[in-house]
C-alpha positions as CSV (number, residue, x, y, z in Angstrom):
1,X,0.0,-0.3,0.0
2,X,1.4,3.6,-0.6
3,X,2.7,5.0,2.1
4,X,1.8,8.7,1.0
5,X,-2.1,7.8,2.1
6,X,-3.8,9.3,4.6
7,X,-4.1,7.5,7.9
8,X,-7.5,6.4,7.2
9,X,-10.3,6.6,4.7
10,X,-13.9,7.3,5.4
11,X,-16.0,4.6,4.5
12,X,-17.3,5.8,0.9
13,X,-13.8,5.7,0.1
14,X,-13.0,2.6,1.4
15,X,-16.0,1.1,-0.5
16,X,-14.9,2.5,-3.3
17,X,-12.1,1.2,-3.5
18,X,-12.8,-2.5,-2.7
19,X,-15.4,-2.0,-5.8
20,X,-12.6,-0.8,-8.0
21,X,-10.4,-3.5,-7.1
22,X,-13.2,-6.4,-6.9
23,X,-14.3,-5.2,-10.6
24,X,-10.8,-5.2,-11.9
25,X,-9.2,-8.5,-10.6
26,X,-8.3,-11.7,-12.8
27,X,-8.9,-14.1,-10.0
28,X,-10.9,-13.9,-6.7
29,X,-9.1,-11.8,-3.8
30,X,-8.9,-13.5,-0.7
31,X,-9.2,-11.5,2.5
32,X,-5.9,-11.4,2.7
33,X,-4.8,-9.7,-0.3
34,X,-7.6,-7.2,0.0
35,X,-6.5,-6.2,3.6
36,X,-2.8,-5.4,2.2
37,X,-3.7,-4.0,-1.4
38,X,-7.3,-2.0,-0.9
39,X,-6.7,1.3,0.6
40,X,-8.1,1.7,3.8
41,X,-8.1,-1.8,5.3
42,X,-4.6,-1.8,6.8
43,X,-5.7,0.9,9.1
44,X,-7.8,-2.1,11.2
45,X,-6.1,-2.5,14.2
46,X,-6.4,-6.0,14.6
47,X,-7.4,-9.1,12.9
48,X,-11.0,-9.2,14.4
49,X,-11.3,-5.5,13.6
50,X,-10.6,-6.1,10.1
51,X,-13.2,-9.3,9.8
52,X,-15.4,-6.7,11.0
53,X,-14.9,-3.8,8.4
54,X,-14.6,-6.3,6.0
55,X,-18.0,-8.1,6.1
56,X,-20.0,-4.7,7.4
57,X,-18.3,-3.6,3.5
58,X,-19.5,-6.6,1.9
59,X,-23.3,-6.4,3.2
60,X,-23.0,-2.6,2.3
61,X,-22.2,-3.3,-1.1
62,X,-24.7,-6.3,-1.8
63,X,-27.7,-3.8,0.0
64,X,-26.6,-1.4,-3.0
65,X,-27.1,-4.0,-5.4
66,X,-23.5,-4.9,-6.0
67,X,-23.1,-8.6,-6.7
68,X,-20.2,-9.7,-4.6
69,X,-19.4,-13.1,-4.8
70,X,-17.8,-15.7,-2.9
71,X,-15.5,-18.5,-4.8
72,X,-12.5,-21.0,-4.1
73,X,-9.4,-19.7,-5.1
74,X,-8.8,-22.8,-6.5
75,X,-5.2,-23.6,-4.7
76,X,-4.3,-26.1,-2.4
77,X,-5.9,-24.4,0.7
78,X,-9.9,-23.8,1.1
79,X,-9.3,-20.0,1.5
80,X,-12.2,-18.1,0.0
81,X,-11.8,-15.3,-2.4
82,X,-14.1,-12.4,-3.3
83,X,-14.7,-10.8,-7.0
84,X,-17.8,-8.8,-8.4
85,X,-19.9,-10.9,-11.0
86,X,-19.5,-8.6,-13.8
87,X,-22.2,-9.7,-15.8
88,X,-24.9,-9.3,-13.5
89,X,-23.0,-5.6,-12.3
90,X,-22.7,-4.1,-16.0
91,X,-25.1,-2.0,-17.1
92,X,-26.8,-3.7,-20.5
93,X,-27.7,-1.4,-23.4
94,X,-30.4,1.0,-23.0
95,X,-33.2,1.6,-25.9
96,X,-35.3,4.1,-25.1
97,X,-38.2,5.4,-26.7
98,X,-39.1,9.0,-27.3
99,X,-42.1,8.7,-24.7
100,X,-39.8,7.0,-22.4
101,X,-37.1,9.6,-22.3
102,X,-39.8,12.4,-22.0
103,X,-40.5,10.7,-18.8
104,X,-37.2,10.4,-17.6
105,X,-36.8,14.2,-19.0
106,X,-39.8,15.1,-17.0
107,X,-38.2,13.2,-13.6
108,X,-35.0,15.4,-14.3
109,X,-37.1,18.5,-14.2
110,X,-38.2,17.6,-11.0
111,X,-34.9,18.4,-9.2
112,X,-34.4,22.5,-9.2
113,X,-31.6,22.1,-6.9
114,X,-27.8,22.8,-7.7
115,X,-26.6,19.8,-5.3
116,X,-28.2,17.3,-7.4
117,X,-28.7,19.5,-11.1
118,X,-25.5,19.0,-12.4
119,X,-25.2,15.1,-12.1
120,X,-28.6,14.9,-13.0
121,X,-27.8,16.9,-16.3
122,X,-24.6,15.1,-17.1
123,X,-27.1,11.9,-17.0
124,X,-29.2,13.4,-19.6
125,X,-26.6,13.9,-22.0
126,X,-25.7,10.7,-21.5
127,X,-28.8,9.5,-22.5
128,X,-29.3,11.5,-25.5
129,X,-26.3,10.6,-26.9
130,X,-27.5,6.7,-27.0
131,X,-29.6,7.3,-29.7
132,X,-32.9,8.1,-28.1
133,X,-34.5,11.7,-29.5
134,X,-35.5,14.6,-27.7
135,X,-39.3,13.8,-26.0
136,X,-42.3,16.3,-27.6
137,X,-42.5,19.4,-25.7
138,X,-46.3,19.2,-26.3
139,X,-46.4,15.7,-24.4
140,X,-45.0,17.5,-21.5
141,X,-47.0,20.7,-21.3
142,X,-48.5,21.2,-18.4
143,X,-46.7,18.7,-16.5
144,X,-44.4,21.6,-15.1
145,X,-42.8,19.9,-11.7
146,X,-43.2,22.3,-8.7
147,X,-40.5,21.1,-5.8
148,X,-38.5,24.2,-5.0
149,X,-34.7,23.7,-4.2
150,X,-34.1,21.4,-1.5
151,X,-31.1,23.5,0.6
152,X,-28.0,22.6,1.8
153,X,-29.6,20.6,4.8
154,X,-30.7,17.5,1.8
155,X,-26.7,16.1,1.9
156,X,-26.5,16.2,5.7
157,X,-29.6,14.5,6.7
158,X,-29.5,12.0,3.7
159,X,-26.1,10.9,5.2
160,X,-27.6,10.9,9.0
161,X,-30.2,8.5,7.4
162,X,-28.0,6.3,5.8
163,X,-26.1,6.1,8.8
164,X,-28.5,6.4,11.5
165,X,-27.3,8.9,13.5
166,X,-29.1,11.5,15.5
167,X,-28.5,15.2,14.3
168,X,-29.3,18.4,15.6
169,X,-30.4,22.1,13.7
170,X,-31.8,25.3,14.1
171,X,-35.4,25.7,13.2
172,X,-37.9,28.2,12.5
173,X,-41.2,27.5,13.3
174,X,-44.3,28.5,11.0
175,X,-46.6,28.9,13.3
176,X,-44.8,31.5,15.6
177,X,-41.7,32.4,13.7
178,X,-39.4,31.6,16.8
179,X,-36.0,30.0,16.0
180,X,-35.1,26.9,18.2
181,X,-32.8,24.2,18.4
182,X,-34.1,20.5,17.2
183,X,-32.4,17.5,18.0
184,X,-34.2,14.4,15.9
185,X,-33.5,10.7,14.7
186,X,-33.9,11.4,10.9
187,X,-36.4,8.6,9.4
188,X,-36.9,9.5,5.7
189,X,-37.0,13.0,3.2
190,X,-40.1,13.4,1.1
191,X,-41.7,15.8,-1.2
192,X,-45.1,17.2,-0.9
193,X,-46.9,20.5,-2.1
194,X,-43.6,22.3,-3.6
195,X,-41.6,21.3,-0.4
196,X,-39.2,19.0,1.0
197,X,-40.1,17.3,4.1
198,X,-38.0,15.6,7.0
199,X,-39.7,12.6,8.9
200,X,-38.0,11.7,12.2
201,X,-38.1,11.3,15.6
202,X,-38.0,14.1,18.2
203,X,-35.8,13.6,21.0
204,X,-37.1,16.9,22.9
205,X,-40.6,16.2,22.5
206,X,-40.2,12.2,22.7
207,X,-42.9,11.8,19.5
208,X,-42.5,11.1,15.5
209,X,-42.3,14.7,13.9
210,X,-42.3,16.3,10.7
211,X,-40.0,19.1,9.9
212,X,-40.1,21.4,6.6
213,X,-36.3,21.3,5.1
214,X,-36.5,25.2,4.0
215,X,-37.2,26.2,7.5
216,X,-33.5,24.9,8.7
217,X,-31.7,27.6,9.2
218,X,-28.3,26.5,10.6
219,X,-25.9,23.8,9.6
220,X,-27.0,20.1,10.4
221,X,-24.8,18.9,13.1
222,X,-24.4,15.2,13.6
223,X,-24.9,14.1,17.3
224,X,-23.2,10.4,18.6
225,X,-22.4,7.4,17.0
226,X,-23.9,5.4,13.9
227,X,-26.2,3.1,14.2
228,X,-27.4,4.7,17.3
229,X,-31.1,4.1,16.3
230,X,-33.5,1.5,14.3
231,X,-35.5,3.2,11.5
232,X,-39.0,2.3,12.3
233,X,-41.9,1.0,9.6
234,X,-44.3,3.5,8.9
235,X,-46.3,5.1,6.2
236,X,-45.1,8.5,4.4
237,X,-48.6,9.6,3.4
238,X,-50.0,8.9,6.8
239,X,-47.5,10.6,8.7
240,X,-47.2,13.8,5.8
241,X,-51.0,14.1,5.8
242,X,-51.2,14.3,10.0
243,X,-48.6,17.1,9.5
244,X,-50.8,18.8,6.3
245,X,-54.3,18.7,8.1
246,X,-57.3,17.3,6.8
247,X,-57.5,16.4,2.6
248,X,-60.2,18.8,0.6
249,X,-61.6,18.4,-2.5
250,X,-60.7,20.7,-5.4
251,X,-63.4,20.3,-8.5
252,X,-61.5,21.4,-11.9
253,X,-62.0,20.9,-15.6
254,X,-59.5,19.7,-17.5
255,X,-59.1,19.2,-21.7
256,X,-59.1,16.0,-22.9
257,X,-55.7,13.5,-22.8
258,X,-54.0,16.4,-20.4
259,X,-52.9,16.6,-17.0
260,X,-52.1,12.8,-16.6
261,X,-50.2,13.7,-13.7
262,X,-53.5,15.4,-11.7
263,X,-55.7,12.7,-13.6
264,X,-54.0,9.9,-11.7
265,X,-55.7,10.6,-8.1
266,X,-58.7,12.5,-9.0
267,X,-62.3,11.1,-9.9
268,X,-64.8,12.0,-11.7
269,X,-67.4,14.1,-10.3
270,X,-71.1,12.3,-9.8
271,X,-73.2,13.0,-12.8
272,X,-75.9,14.7,-10.8
273,X,-73.4,17.5,-10.1
274,X,-71.7,17.2,-13.8
275,X,-74.5,19.6,-15.6
276,X,-73.7,22.6,-12.9
277,X,-69.9,22.4,-13.1
278,X,-70.0,22.6,-17.2
279,X,-72.3,25.5,-17.2
280,X,-70.2,27.1,-14.7
281,X,-67.3,26.5,-17.1
282,X,-69.0,27.6,-20.0
283,X,-69.4,31.2,-18.5
284,X,-65.8,31.6,-18.5
285,X,-64.7,33.8,-21.6
286,X,-61.9,32.1,-22.0
287,X,-63.5,28.7,-22.7
288,X,-66.9,29.5,-24.4
289,X,-68.0,27.5,-27.2
290,X,-65.7,24.4,-26.5
291,X,-66.9,23.4,-22.8
292,X,-68.7,20.5,-23.9
293,X,-64.9,18.1,-24.5
294,X,-63.8,19.2,-21.0
295,X,-63.4,16.5,-17.9
296,X,-65.1,17.7,-14.9
297,X,-63.0,16.0,-11.7
298,X,-62.5,16.3,-8.1
299,X,-58.8,16.4,-7.0
300,X,-57.4,15.9,-3.2
301,X,-55.7,18.4,-2.0
302,X,-54.0,19.7,1.7
303,X,-52.1,22.5,1.0
304,X,-53.6,25.3,-0.8
305,X,-50.8,27.0,-2.3
306,X,-49.9,23.6,-3.3
307,X,-53.0,22.7,-5.2
308,X,-52.8,26.5,-6.6
309,X,-49.3,25.8,-7.9
310,X,-50.0,22.6,-9.5
311,X,-53.0,24.0,-11.1
312,X,-51.1,27.0,-12.4
313,X,-48.3,24.6,-14.0
314,X,-51.2,23.1,-16.5
315,X,-52.0,26.3,-17.9
316,X,-54.6,26.6,-20.2
317,X,-55.5,23.0,-20.0
318,X,-57.2,23.0,-16.7
319,X,-59.3,25.6,-14.8
320,X,-60.3,25.6,-11.1
321,X,-63.8,25.5,-10.3
322,X,-64.0,25.5,-7.0
323,X,-63.4,25.8,-4.0
324,X,-63.1,30.2,-4.5
325,X,-59.5,30.3,-2.5
326,X,-57.9,28.2,-4.9
327,X,-59.3,29.4,-7.9
328,X,-58.4,33.0,-6.7
329,X,-54.7,32.0,-5.8
330,X,-54.6,30.4,-9.8
331,X,-55.6,33.1,-11.4
332,X,-53.0,35.3,-9.5
333,X,-50.2,33.1,-10.0
334,X,-51.0,33.0,-13.5
335,X,-52.0,36.6,-13.9
336,X,-48.5,36.9,-12.7
337,X,-46.7,34.4,-15.0
338,X,-48.2,36.4,-17.9
339,X,-47.7,40.1,-17.1
340,X,-43.6,38.4,-16.1
341,X,-43.5,37.1,-19.5
342,X,-45.2,40.3,-21.1
343,X,-42.1,42.8,-19.6
344,X,-39.6,40.4,-21.2
345,X,-41.2,40.3,-24.7
């Protein structure tokens, strides 16, 4: 092992070194060969410590989907060797249709954060270079993602979740604006209604809690050792639902074959109510004359601003009929967008 290596490597670097070694070896590597040749393992203070480190790293790679296989070395001893099955590990040729690439492009637009956007853009360039054409802009119209930037806290929180380490941070509460220090065991991060939320166990209140990531105002600090707690089984939707309040219903009119993402969670209004909403739609000046072809749907929502943001993203393909607060907020957003576009022109 080169003498100019630092005295110890972090676990991620050691894992990467192990993958490189096991992928490029001509024959299976024994444990002793791994210990002497792979950077990071010679730091183990004893044989037992090395055994624990190596077994833990093998389990981690397998959990990540990397096929580490155990084989005989073929020598005079019964010593086992290790390698990565390259046939199972290699990525097969990717053959995407324009529609499939369009879905991936839409997913890539979902991430509006500098922490992730560079890698995503690089991946999309490689996919297009593989021969798939650009998706039709019309096919993606109205599906504008609305999740805002995730912020600097996302990376440290994800690392803490992976290592099961408690963290602390300063958090500005929405109800009173006061900044307090929170001590939590992070479980999961999920997007909902245009924002990112941390689901965790609050050590101060001794109860599960949900925190909006954008309200974290300090650096996330890890507290204590790795593996300090277990992440329980829980339903993300149920936990976020409690944090956001009751589920309400909006009624919207949608042009045929548009707003596919919204339709996935919507349902048609009862037949007895459809005529009332159709007449209301026909009264709208911008839809006069073609309202008969629109679909009238009920859409569940919890956040007024989140529902209005989604509705405005579909532009002229969707009209909010009720409730009035959602309709007004949607119109406000569309008017502001039109004014901005006019000033740029």
